Residue frames relative to the residue before (quaternion, step in Angstrom):
aa qw qx qy qz dx dy dz
M 1.0000 0.0000 0.0000 0.0000 0.00 0.00 0.00
G 0.4410 -0.7136 0.5000 0.2154 3.50 -1.04 0.97
T 0.4095 -0.6952 0.5309 0.2592 3.63 -1.22 0.12
I 0.2447 -0.7557 0.5935 0.1293 3.54 -1.27 0.44
N 0.0154 0.7603 -0.6492 0.0149 3.52 -0.96 0.92
R 0.2943 0.7377 -0.5459 0.2669 3.58 0.06 1.37
V 0.0963 -0.7701 0.6306 0.0091 3.49 -1.06 0.92
I 0.0080 -0.7617 0.6478 -0.0001 3.54 -0.95 0.96
L 0.0065 0.8038 -0.5895 0.0791 3.55 -0.66 1.16
A 0.0468 -0.7419 0.6653 0.0688 3.56 -1.33 0.50
G 0.2641 0.7650 -0.5365 0.2391 3.55 -0.52 1.15
R 0.5401 -0.6205 0.4713 0.3180 3.51 -1.35 -0.13
L 0.5084 -0.6416 0.4741 0.3241 3.58 -1.03 0.83
G 0.3661 -0.7303 0.5444 0.1903 3.55 -1.06 0.85
R 0.7802 0.0105 -0.0194 0.6252 3.60 1.16 -0.36
D 0.6376 -0.5180 0.3862 0.4195 3.53 -1.27 0.18
P 0.5495 -0.6192 0.4272 0.3636 3.63 -0.96 0.67
E 0.2749 -0.7078 0.6253 0.1802 3.54 -1.28 0.58
S 0.0905 -0.8106 0.5780 0.0258 3.57 -0.67 1.08
K 0.0058 -0.7504 0.6601 -0.0335 3.49 -1.17 0.84
A 0.3011 -0.7025 0.5972 0.2434 3.50 -1.39 -0.11
T 0.4907 -0.6164 0.5264 0.3196 3.62 -1.18 0.60
Q 0.6799 -0.4685 0.3581 0.4359 3.54 -1.29 0.06
T 0.6806 0.4544 -0.2910 0.4956 3.59 1.19 -0.42
G 0.6103 -0.5998 0.3384 0.3915 3.53 1.27 0.13
L 0.4327 0.6840 -0.4638 0.3604 3.66 1.26 0.14
A 0.4116 -0.7068 0.5237 0.2381 3.58 -0.87 1.03
V 0.0638 -0.7552 0.6521 -0.0169 3.56 -1.10 0.91
T 0.0222 0.7862 -0.6167 0.0334 3.60 -0.80 1.07
T 0.0553 -0.7796 0.6225 0.0404 3.53 -1.02 0.79
F 0.0791 0.7625 -0.6388 0.0658 3.52 -1.27 0.69
S 0.3925 -0.6721 0.5625 0.2790 3.53 -1.31 0.12
L 0.1821 -0.7803 0.5964 0.0466 3.52 -1.10 0.85
A 0.1999 -0.7736 0.5906 0.1131 3.62 -0.85 1.00
T 0.0346 -0.7425 0.6686 0.0205 3.52 -1.07 0.88
S 0.2732 -0.7571 0.5727 0.1557 3.54 -1.06 0.79
R 0.3472 -0.7076 0.5868 0.1854 3.45 -1.43 0.61
Y 0.5388 -0.6493 0.4208 0.3332 3.58 -1.05 0.58
R 0.5938 0.5375 -0.3755 0.4663 3.58 1.24 -0.36
K 0.3226 -0.7420 0.5536 0.1973 3.50 -1.03 0.82
G 0.5127 -0.6705 0.4603 0.2753 3.53 -1.16 0.70
P 0.7399 -0.4118 0.2728 0.4567 3.62 -1.22 -0.02
D 0.6839 0.4732 -0.2866 0.4756 3.58 1.15 -0.55
G 0.5856 -0.6193 0.3561 0.3829 3.56 1.30 0.12
K 0.5847 0.5654 -0.3670 0.4514 3.59 1.30 -0.07
E 0.5858 -0.5628 0.4519 0.3687 3.57 -1.22 0.56
E 0.4009 -0.7215 0.5130 0.2355 3.60 -0.92 0.81
C 0.1534 -0.7957 0.5836 0.0527 3.52 -1.07 0.80
D 0.2144 -0.7400 0.6270 0.1152 3.49 -1.22 0.84
W 0.2513 -0.7577 0.5854 0.1417 3.54 -1.13 0.78
H 0.1194 -0.7963 0.5920 0.0347 3.54 -0.94 0.89
R 0.3490 -0.6781 0.6076 0.2217 3.56 -1.05 0.88
I 0.0782 -0.7687 0.6347 0.0085 3.64 -0.84 1.04
V 0.0119 0.7480 -0.6636 -0.0043 3.53 -1.20 0.85
A 0.0854 -0.7878 0.6099 0.0083 3.52 -1.05 0.93
F 0.1859 -0.7695 0.6060 0.0781 3.51 -1.18 0.74
G 0.8237 0.2525 -0.1774 0.4757 3.59 -1.22 0.56
K 0.8612 -0.0913 0.0907 0.4918 3.51 -1.08 -0.89
P 0.6554 0.4764 -0.3520 0.4687 3.67 0.84 -0.70
A 0.6148 0.5423 -0.3390 0.4615 3.60 1.09 -0.70
E 0.6468 0.5285 -0.2969 0.4628 3.56 0.97 -0.91
F 0.6301 0.5309 -0.3121 0.4730 3.59 0.97 -0.93
A 0.7098 0.4853 -0.2665 0.4355 3.56 0.68 -1.22
G 0.6544 0.5405 -0.3018 0.4341 3.54 0.99 -0.89
K 0.7435 0.4203 -0.1921 0.4834 3.57 1.04 -0.79
N 0.8376 0.3241 -0.0979 0.4288 3.53 0.91 -0.94
V 0.7289 0.3706 -0.2565 0.5152 3.63 1.14 -0.29
H 0.0719 -0.7960 0.6009 0.0128 3.57 -1.16 0.71
K 0.7136 -0.4331 0.3095 0.4554 3.54 -1.24 0.22
G 0.7834 0.2979 -0.2700 0.4740 3.47 -1.02 1.07
D 0.5544 0.6268 -0.3999 0.3740 3.60 1.15 -0.43
L 0.4148 -0.6656 0.5707 0.2434 3.52 -1.19 0.70
V 0.0011 0.8177 -0.5653 0.1088 3.59 -0.54 1.27
G 0.2781 -0.7144 0.6247 0.1484 3.48 -1.32 0.74
I 0.0972 -0.7928 0.6014 0.0169 3.53 -0.98 0.85
D 0.0032 -0.7642 0.6449 0.0059 3.51 -0.95 0.86
G 0.2635 0.7873 -0.5058 0.2344 3.58 -0.52 1.18
R 0.4834 -0.6244 0.5162 0.3317 3.49 -1.18 -0.78
L 0.4830 -0.6565 0.5018 0.2897 3.49 -1.23 0.58
Q 0.0459 -0.8031 0.5940 -0.0070 3.57 -0.97 0.92
C 0.1531 -0.7578 0.6308 0.0669 3.61 -0.91 0.99
R 0.1339 0.8079 -0.5669 0.0889 3.58 -0.81 0.94
S 0.3115 -0.7193 0.5734 0.2383 3.59 -1.22 0.17
Y 0.0258 0.7647 -0.6433 -0.0277 3.49 -1.33 0.33
V 0.4382 -0.6746 0.5243 0.2794 3.51 -1.29 0.22
D 0.3380 -0.7771 0.4910 0.2019 3.61 -0.66 1.09
K 0.7585 -0.4002 0.2708 0.4373 3.56 -1.33 0.05
A 0.6731 0.4855 -0.2778 0.4837 3.64 1.24 -0.60
G 0.5488 -0.6354 0.3769 0.3913 3.54 1.35 -0.03
Q 0.5024 0.6499 -0.4176 0.3884 3.57 1.27 0.21
K 0.4140 -0.6940 0.5239 0.2692 3.57 -1.00 0.81
R 0.0769 -0.8049 0.5884 0.0047 3.63 -0.73 1.06
F 0.2543 -0.7374 0.6064 0.1543 3.49 -1.25 0.53
T 0.0200 -0.7905 0.6121 -0.0009 3.61 -1.08 0.68
V 0.2170 -0.7096 0.6546 0.1445 3.49 -1.39 0.51
E 0.0692 0.8074 -0.5802 0.0816 3.54 -0.80 0.99
V 0.3789 -0.6800 0.5621 0.2794 3.52 -1.25 0.32
V 0.2473 -0.7414 0.6060 0.1481 3.52 -0.85 1.11
A 0.2617 -0.8055 0.5152 0.1313 3.59 -0.39 1.24
E 0.1837 -0.7779 0.5927 0.0995 3.53 -0.80 0.99
K 0.7379 0.1183 -0.0986 0.6571 3.58 1.33 -0.38
V 0.0503 -0.7480 0.6618 0.0005 3.50 -1.16 0.90
E 0.0348 0.8058 -0.5882 0.0594 3.55 -0.75 1.11
K 0.3501 -0.7121 0.5709 0.2105 3.53 -0.97 0.90
L 0.3226 -0.8357 0.4228 0.1367 3.53 -0.14 1.38
A 0.6560 0.4969 -0.3312 0.4616 3.56 0.92 -0.86
A 0.6583 0.5124 -0.3316 0.4406 3.57 0.93 -0.73
A 0.6407 0.5285 -0.3183 0.4570 3.58 1.02 -0.79
A 0.6625 0.4975 -0.2948 0.4761 3.54 1.03 -0.85
A 0.6359 0.5163 -0.3135 0.4803 3.61 1.02 -0.78
A 0.6763 0.4849 -0.3171 0.4549 3.59 0.86 -0.92
A 0.6574 0.4994 -0.3149 0.4683 3.63 1.00 -0.78
A 0.6639 0.4973 -0.3067 0.4667 3.58 0.91 -0.81
T 0.6629 0.5062 -0.3053 0.4595 3.57 0.93 -0.93
K 0.6236 0.5521 -0.3306 0.4439 3.56 1.03 -0.80
N 0.7120 0.4193 -0.2290 0.5145 3.58 1.15 -0.70
G 0.5768 -0.6089 0.3817 0.3884 3.58 1.22 0.12
A 0.4786 0.6763 -0.4511 0.3318 3.67 1.07 0.13
V 0.2741 -0.7148 0.6174 0.1811 3.54 -1.25 0.48
L 0.2853 -0.7933 0.5158 0.1523 3.56 -0.66 1.15
P 0.4899 -0.6410 0.5026 0.3106 3.54 -1.12 0.73
P 0.6607 -0.4785 0.3888 0.4283 3.55 -1.31 0.18
P 0.6353 -0.5253 0.3863 0.4137 3.63 -1.09 0.47
G 0.7766 0.3236 -0.2447 0.4821 3.61 -0.96 0.82
E 0.6851 0.4391 -0.3011 0.4972 3.58 1.22 -0.26
P 0.4948 -0.6648 0.4429 0.3423 3.64 -0.87 0.69
A 0.5601 -0.6284 0.4329 0.3225 3.52 -1.18 0.63
V 0.7341 0.2045 -0.1229 0.6357 3.53 1.21 -0.59
P 0.5331 -0.6384 0.4472 0.3289 3.56 -0.92 0.90
L 0.3792 -0.7336 0.5237 0.2092 3.61 -0.84 0.95
P 0.4628 -0.6661 0.4816 0.3319 3.63 -0.91 0.65
T 0.5247 -0.6069 0.4963 0.3319 3.51 -1.26 0.53
E 0.6510 -0.4970 0.3822 0.4280 3.57 -1.28 0.17
E 0.6163 0.5490 -0.3242 0.4622 3.56 1.15 -0.77
E 0.6603 0.4963 -0.3151 0.4673 3.60 0.98 -0.83
L 0.6360 0.5312 -0.3095 0.4664 3.55 1.08 -0.83
A 0.6446 0.5347 -0.3072 0.4519 3.56 1.04 -0.85
N 0.7111 0.4745 -0.2449 0.4574 3.57 1.01 -0.85
L 0.5370 0.5920 -0.4204 0.4295 3.55 1.28 -0.07
N 0.2990 -0.7550 0.5611 0.1605 3.56 -0.85 0.86
L 0.1109 0.8078 -0.5679 0.1123 3.60 0.48 1.17
D 0.3524 -0.7192 0.5695 0.1848 3.54 -1.07 0.89
L 0.1280 0.8140 -0.5491 0.1396 3.53 0.36 1.31
P 0.4932 -0.6333 0.4866 0.3448 3.56 -1.09 0.71
E 0.5902 -0.5523 0.4454 0.3851 3.50 -1.34 0.51
E 0.6104 -0.5736 0.4179 0.3518 3.52 -1.22 0.78
E 0.2353 -0.7373 0.6101 0.1697 3.58 -1.01 0.73
E 0.5897 -0.5775 0.4487 0.3427 3.49 -1.25 0.52
T 0.5038 -0.6542 0.4742 0.3054 3.60 -0.87 0.90
P 0.3831 -0.7702 0.4554 0.2293 3.68 -0.64 0.97
F 0.7309 0.3587 -0.2606 0.5189 3.64 1.15 0.16
């Protein structure tokens, strides 16, 4: 049986990307990506994971020119574990996502919606008004009883 090393993330950039080039001229761009979890932490706030992202070639060029801090971005790539020696001479280990595809998600959604004549709401507001708790309570939905979570 073969193995799979694939990572798909959608999150927001924590800082502007840093772009460089290798000695052979290959573009390299690095940035951090924040993803949130549905579970809330002890302080009641949503928990967040930070991911180191590195891209090479065309994805690096795209990220370096088109994405910025706070942008919603989709990443498709693979997980890479490597070691390096820091400035103090200490051997360090890191885990990063090597992005094979980088897509600016908010721009893609806006372009698709505009193409279809839709008007997008301001960021952070739902595209469709959400029902109030009272409206939800008055709906006569035939929902099954909640089951106990198996884990």
